[in-house]
C-alpha positions as CSV (number, residue, x, y, z in Angstrom):
1,M,45.5,-0.1,-0.7
2,A,43.2,-1.4,-3.4
3,H,41.3,1.2,-5.3
4,R,37.5,0.6,-5.1
5,K,35.3,1.3,-8.0
6,Q,32.6,3.9,-7.3
7,S,29.2,3.9,-8.8
8,S,28.3,6.9,-10.9
9,L,25.7,7.9,-8.3
10,S,28.2,7.7,-5.5
11,Q,30.6,9.8,-7.6
12,A,27.9,12.4,-8.2
13,V,27.1,12.5,-4.5
14,L,30.8,12.8,-3.7
15,E,31.2,15.7,-6.1
16,E,28.1,17.5,-4.7
17,T,28.7,16.9,-1.0
18,G,32.2,15.8,-0.4
19,V,30.9,12.6,1.2
20,D,32.5,9.4,0.1
21,V,29.5,7.0,0.6
22,G,31.8,4.1,-0.3
23,L,33.3,4.4,3.2
24,C,30.0,3.5,4.9
25,Y,30.2,0.1,6.4
26,Q,26.5,-0.3,7.2
27,C,26.7,-0.2,11.0
28,G,23.1,1.2,11.1
29,K,23.7,3.9,13.7
30,C,22.3,6.5,11.3
31,T,19.0,4.6,11.1
32,A,19.0,3.7,14.9
33,G,19.1,7.4,15.8
34,C,16.9,8.8,13.0
35,P,13.6,10.2,14.4
36,M,12.0,9.9,11.0
37,A,13.1,6.3,10.1
38,A,9.7,4.9,11.1
39,Y,8.1,7.1,8.4
40,M,10.5,6.3,5.6
41,D,10.2,3.7,2.9
42,L,14.0,3.2,2.9
43,T,16.0,3.7,6.1
44,P,19.1,6.0,6.0
45,N,21.5,3.1,5.9
46,Q,19.5,1.5,3.1
47,V,19.8,4.8,1.2
48,M,23.5,4.9,1.7
49,R,23.8,1.3,0.5
50,L,21.8,1.9,-2.6
51,V,24.0,4.9,-3.4
52,Q,27.0,2.6,-3.0
53,I,25.4,0.2,-5.5
54,G,24.4,3.0,-7.7
55,D,23.2,1.0,-10.7
56,A,20.2,2.1,-12.7
57,G,17.7,0.2,-10.6
58,A,19.2,1.5,-7.3
59,T,19.3,5.1,-8.6
60,E,15.7,4.9,-9.8
61,K,14.6,3.5,-6.4
62,I,16.4,6.2,-4.4
63,L,15.4,9.2,-6.5
64,G,11.8,8.1,-6.4
65,C,11.6,7.1,-2.7
66,K,9.8,9.0,0.1
67,A,12.8,8.6,2.5
68,I,14.8,11.5,1.0
69,W,11.8,13.8,1.4
70,S,11.0,12.5,4.9
71,C,14.4,13.4,6.2
72,A,14.1,16.3,8.7
73,G,17.7,17.4,8.2
74,C,18.2,17.2,12.0
75,L,21.8,15.8,11.5
76,T,21.4,13.0,14.1
77,C,22.6,10.5,11.5
78,T,25.7,12.7,10.9
79,Q,26.5,13.0,14.6
80,R,26.2,9.3,15.1
81,C,28.3,8.1,12.2
82,P,31.5,6.4,13.4
83,K,33.1,7.1,10.0
84,E,32.3,10.8,10.2
85,L,30.2,10.7,7.0
86,D,27.3,13.1,6.5
87,P,24.1,11.1,5.6
88,A,22.0,14.2,6.0
89,A,24.0,15.9,3.2
90,V,23.6,12.8,1.1
91,M,19.8,13.0,1.6
92,D,19.9,16.6,0.6
93,A,21.9,16.0,-2.5
94,L,19.5,13.1,-3.5
95,R,16.5,15.5,-3.0
96,Q,18.1,18.0,-5.4
97,M,18.9,15.2,-7.9
98,S,15.3,14.0,-7.7
99,Y,14.0,17.5,-8.2
100,R,16.3,18.2,-11.2
101,Q,15.2,14.9,-12.8
102,G,11.5,15.6,-12.3
103,K,10.9,12.6,-10.0
104,V,9.0,14.6,-7.4
105,S,5.5,13.4,-6.5
106,A,2.6,15.7,-5.6
107,E,3.2,14.9,-1.9
108,Q,6.9,15.6,-2.2
109,K,6.1,18.9,-3.9
110,K,4.4,20.0,-0.7
111,V,7.6,19.2,1.3
112,L,9.5,21.3,-1.3
113,A,7.0,24.1,-1.1
114,F,7.4,24.1,2.7
115,H,11.2,24.4,2.5
116,E,10.9,27.1,-0.1
117,S,8.3,29.0,2.0
118,F,10.5,28.7,5.1
119,L,13.6,30.0,3.3
120,K,11.7,32.9,1.6
121,T,10.2,33.9,4.9
122,V,13.7,34.1,6.5
123,E,15.1,35.9,3.5
124,K,12.4,38.5,3.5
125,T,12.0,39.1,7.2
126,G,15.3,38.1,8.7
127,R,13.7,35.4,10.9
128,M,11.1,32.7,10.9
129,G,7.5,34.1,11.3
130,E,4.7,31.5,11.5
131,F,2.0,33.6,9.8
132,A,4.3,34.6,6.9
133,L,5.4,31.0,6.6
134,V,1.8,29.6,6.6
135,R,0.7,32.3,4.1
136,R,3.5,31.5,1.7
137,Y,3.0,27.7,2.1
138,K,-0.7,27.8,1.6
139,T,-0.5,30.0,-1.4
140,A,2.2,27.8,-3.0
141,T,0.3,24.6,-2.5
142,M,-3.2,26.1,-3.0
143,D,-4.2,24.0,0.1
144,L,-6.1,26.9,1.6
145,L,-8.8,25.3,3.7
146,S,-7.6,21.9,4.9
147,D,-6.6,23.0,8.4
148,V,-8.3,26.4,8.6
149,T,-10.2,25.3,11.7
150,I,-7.1,25.1,13.8
151,A,-6.0,28.7,13.0
152,P,-8.2,30.4,15.6
153,A,-6.9,28.2,18.4
154,M,-3.3,28.8,17.3
155,M,-3.9,32.5,17.3
156,A,-5.6,32.4,20.7
157,R,-2.5,30.6,22.1
158,G,-0.2,33.1,20.5
159,K,1.3,30.5,18.1
160,L,0.2,32.3,14.9
161,K,0.8,36.0,15.2
162,L,-0.4,38.2,12.4
163,T,2.5,40.6,12.7
164,G,6.2,39.7,12.6
165,H,9.1,41.2,14.4
166,K,11.4,43.7,12.8
167,I,15.0,42.7,13.3
168,A,18.3,44.4,12.7
169,G,20.4,43.0,10.0
170,R,17.7,42.1,7.5
171,K,19.8,43.5,4.6
172,E,22.7,41.3,5.6
173,I,20.5,38.2,5.6
174,Q,19.2,39.1,2.2
175,R,22.8,39.5,0.9
176,I,23.6,36.0,2.2
177,F,20.7,34.6,0.2
178,S,21.8,36.6,-2.9
179,V,25.3,35.2,-2.7
180,C,24.0,31.6,-2.4
181,R,21.8,32.2,-5.4
182,K,24.7,33.4,-7.4
183,R,26.7,30.3,-6.5
184,G,23.9,28.1,-7.8
185,N,22.4,27.0,-4.5
186,R,18.7,27.3,-4.7
């Protein structure tokens, strides 16, 4: 079997995720099933192809695109891949690379703030609580008033409760986050 040359970007993705993007043969099933593809500037299969190419232009395009930040992480692409690759993990790795290289736009910083707010809420309370999530997100983005008018309706419908639920096992969940932090995972 002939050895194929990998781009430095595909090699970096392989080391970070274990996904050999070079095995992608561009069938397009990842894009066909992606619920966010219509909102992306590059489709999932285009991202995979650009990682395969991996030259400076392709790398710059990928790490600056909106697609990696639009990915919902729903894993539909991963489930549909006939080569059993993990495009969702590739998207996640590319987001991390983009962040580390300072290529995150103001809009993308809001996505990052949401992810961080979500994880911090789970870490602190042991589960997702809408009010705690909204409070953390709004504080992180300083976008305090843009949608304040919908809060009363959400509270009236029970969608935004002021108090969270206490759950057993909070310490164990905090320990999991601590172990991940020590391993270098944000």
